[in-house]
N, C-alpha and C positions, 0 to 999 in steps of 0.2 A: 558545446560544452553540456548543454541540457541532454543531448543524446547520450553522452557518457554517463551522466547522472541517472538517466532512465535505465540504462543497462545495469548499473550498480543496484538500483532499487529493485529491479526485477530479480537479480541474483539473491539479494537479501530476502525477498519474498519467497523465492523458491527454497532457500536454505531454511527459513522459518517453518515452512510447510514440511520440509524433510525431517526436521528435528521436533516438529509439533510444539513450537514455541509461539503461543498466541500473541504475546506482547510484541515480538519481532514481526509477526505477520501484520498486525495492526499498524505498527509504525511504518514498515516498508510499503504497505498498501496506501497509506495516507500520503507518503512521500511520492510514490509513483503517480497517484492521481494529481497531486500538485504540479509535478513536473509535466505531465500531459497537458494540464491547463496552460502552463507557460509556453508550451510548444504549439498552443492553439488547437489542440486535439481535445476540445471540450467534451464532446459526447463520450469519448473513450475514458476520460478522466473521472467521470462520475462513478463507474462501477467499482474501482479499487477503493475509492473513498467511502462509498456506501458500505462495502464489505468490512472495511476497517471500523466504521462506526458501529455496525451491527455486532462485530466481535467485541469491541470495547463495552458495548451496552450489556452483552450477555455475561461479562466478567465482573459487573458491578456487584459489590456486596449487597445483600438484601436487607 
């Protein structure tokens, strides 16, 4: 089941990048990282979560 969820998160991430939607990219990246953690793929999970956090941080109002 997590493998299916990972595929959906990857598609959502790709779609967000295609349409340049930062909120979708951040959400999908954070979900992808969380799913990778659940699958025990800890090292792989950090990158999408870090990218999502950086994106969210750059969109904060000043």
